[in-house]
Each structure stands twice: as C-alpha cells, then as structure tokens.
C-alpha positions, 0 to 999 in steps of 0.5 A: 824448109820451114822457117820459124819466125818469132812473134812480133811483139811481147804480147804475141810471145806471151799469147803463143807461150800460154797457148802452147802451155795450156794446150799441152796440159789440156791434152794430157788432162783429157787423156787422163794422164797422171802428170797433167791431172796432178798439174791441173790440181796444183795450178787451180790452187793459184787461181786469183793469187799473185804470181810467185806466191806459190813456189810449187807452181814455178815449174808449171808456169815456166817463162824460161822461153821468154828469157831465151834469145829468139832469132828476129826478136829483141830481148824482153826488158825486166819489166816486160818479163814481170808482166809476162810472168803475172799474165801467164800465171793468171791465165794458166791457173784460171784455165785450170779452175775452168777445166776442173772435172770437165773430162769431155770438153776443151775449156780452152778453145781458140778465138776466131772470127766466126767463133769468138772466145774472148771474155766478152763473147763468153759472158754474152753466150751465157745470156739468152738469145736477144736479151741482155742479162743485167747482172751478168753485164754488171759482172763484166763491167766489175771485171773491167773496173778492176784497178790492179791485176790481182783484183782483176784475176780475182773478178775473172775467177768469178766469171770462170766459175760461171763458165765452168758451170755452163760448160762454155770455153775461153781462149786462154792464149788471148786472155794471157795477152790481154792480161799482159796488155792490162799491165801496160800504161793505157792497157786497161782501156785497150783491153776493155775495148777488146772485151766490148768488141768481143761481147758484141761479136757473139751471135746466137746459134741461129746465126742471127745478128744482135737485135739492137740490145747489144748496142754500145750502151750495153758496155758503156761502163767498160 
C-alpha cells in the first residue's frame, strides 16, 4: 500500500502543484489536444500581469488544492495563500509564453543535479561555452534586482522570450517555488543565491567544468 505524504513546506506544496499543472497542460499541448491548446493561448495573455486581473484565468490557475486539508500538513495562512496564487499565476503564464508554437519540445523540464534547469543555468546555456556574455549576465542581474513581484515577472518575461527563441527549457515547478519564496521577508536574497548557484552549475556539452570565467564575480550584483 502506497502512502501519500504532504510536502513539508508551503513552498514545496506550491512547487508540487505548479509541476502537476504545467506537466498536464504541456502533455496536452504537445499532443495537440484542443482544450490544452486553448488553455495555453489564454494563459500566455497573463504573462507579466498580476494574478487576479484576468478572471478568464481563474479556473486555469487553480489553487484550490492548497485550501484543502492535507493529512500531515498544516493549513496555509491567508498571506501564504496569496503568495502561492501570485507565484502559480506567474509560473504558469510564463511557461505558456515559453511553450508557444513549440510543438516538438518540452519547455518545462525538471531540474536535476546533472541537468540544471533553473533560471541561472538557463541564462548560462545561452552563452558560448567558456565565455560570459555580459549583456545576458546583465539581464539576469536586472531580473534579480526587481523590487516587487510584478516587476520580477515582467523581467523574467524577457528572459523567457530569449529561451523560447533558443529552444532551451526551464523548470517551472522550481520557478514557482522561487517566486513564492521571493515574496517572503528575506526571500529575494535567498532566491538570488539560488540563481547564482544555478548559473555556476551549468557545464557545457563537452562535460568540462567552468574555466574560471564563472567565478563569484560573475553574479556579484545579484
């Protein structure tokens, strides 16, 4: 008999829900299912906008599982639920923008130790092996310097458009968790550190480590 356990923190619950939602929409979209294609079109219109401004998306960015009792997990506070809603809205709408017109590849792929798929790693992959593209690095720094979530989502939108052009994936479950974390006191600093580690975790296709150009100075402004 399999026992289902609840994620240990609100952030993990947000990540789990985001991963389930995005994976389901992505499977349907790649299979050319009409309801998933329509959902993606609706979701991408919300990219970079605040949650709740588009009632048309309420049933697509559905946080109801976070309101329901879950054995072994405490109830989320009202403030935590608001943060979760904002994070899920931003992650799902950015994924929809990223996946648009990409019918042969999954733009949401899970992060792993061998295949980092965080924001920092995704930006690093757009650079030539062994080199730091300063304009791209500055884009990442600009994202990290956002003062509020709406600004952060808008700046992430610019990164996502570049990733779509290059057909490079991102872990949107991880991103949802980071967007949740960003809204907590001290959260922006923690997320910037995660992005910095992700940036340095990427190695080129030859399997070689960074050549020194990826030192801590690279993201000193994050």
